[in-house]
C-alpha positions in Angstrom: 100.3 106.3 82.5 97.7 106.3 85.3 96.8 109.6 86.9 96.9 110.2 90.7 93.6 110.5 92.5 92.6 113.5 94.5 89.9 113.2 97.1 88.6 116.1 99.1 88.0 115.3 102.8 86.1 118.2 104.3 87.5 120.4 101.5 91.1 119.3 102.2 92.7 117.7 99.1 94.1 114.3 99.8 96.4 113.0 97.0 96.7 109.3 96.2 99.2 107.6 93.9 97.7 105.4 91.1 98.7 102.3 93.3 96.9 103.7 96.4 99.6 105.2 98.5 98.7 108.5 100.1 100.6 111.8 100.6 101.6 111.7 104.3 101.4 115.4 104.8 98.0 115.6 103.0 96.7 112.9 105.2 98.0 114.4 108.4 96.4 117.8 107.4 93.1 116.1 106.6 92.7 114.0 109.7 94.1 116.6 112.1 92.7 119.8 110.6 96.1 121.2 111.5 97.9 124.1 109.8 101.3 122.5 110.7 101.2 119.1 109.0 104.8 119.4 107.8 106.1 120.1 111.3 104.1 117.2 112.7 105.6 114.9 110.0 109.1 116.1 110.5 108.9 115.5 114.3 107.2 112.2 113.9 109.7 110.7 111.5 112.7 112.1 113.6 111.4 110.3 116.7 110.1 107.2 114.9 112.3 106.7 111.8 110.9 103.2 111.3 107.8 104.8 109.6 110.1 105.7 106.7 110.3 102.0 105.8 106.8 102.4 104.4 107.5 105.7 102.7 108.7 106.7 99.3 109.0 110.0 97.5 106.5 110.6 94.7 106.1 113.5 92.3 102.4 114.4 91.7 102.1 115.7 88.2 105.5 117.4 87.9 105.5 118.9 91.5 108.4 118.4 93.9 108.4 114.9 95.3 106.5 114.4 98.5 106.5 111.4 100.9 103.8 108.9 100.3 102.9 105.9 102.5 101.2 102.6 102.0 98.4 101.4 104.2 100.7 99.7 106.7 102.7 102.9 107.1 99.7 105.1 107.4 98.4 102.8 110.2 101.6 103.4 112.1 101.5 107.2 111.5 97.8 107.2 112.5 98.6 105.5 115.8 101.4 108.0 116.6 99.5 111.2 115.6 97.6 111.9 118.9 100.9 112.6 120.8 101.9 115.2 118.2 98.6 116.9 117.8 98.5 117.5 121.6 102.0 118.9 121.7 101.8 122.8 121.8 105.6 123.1 121.5 105.6 122.0 117.9 106.0 124.9 115.5 
């Protein structure tokens, strides 16, 4: 069984599945330097549920499952992020 890959981006761990999908929340945290990546993800997927077409739950080494996304899905999330990072009303 292949092991997931963990890459640190400016000391923020970014988890990848063996087939290259990335943890959405990790990626949002890493690129935004935000302490509210879960809130951003919840708001984003509520407003743009089509991003879920590229997501799947994955359990990293016995942890609770987290959403992971392929490159096409991450591209969509990446394009939507600026609106959410600028929103001071998100918790």
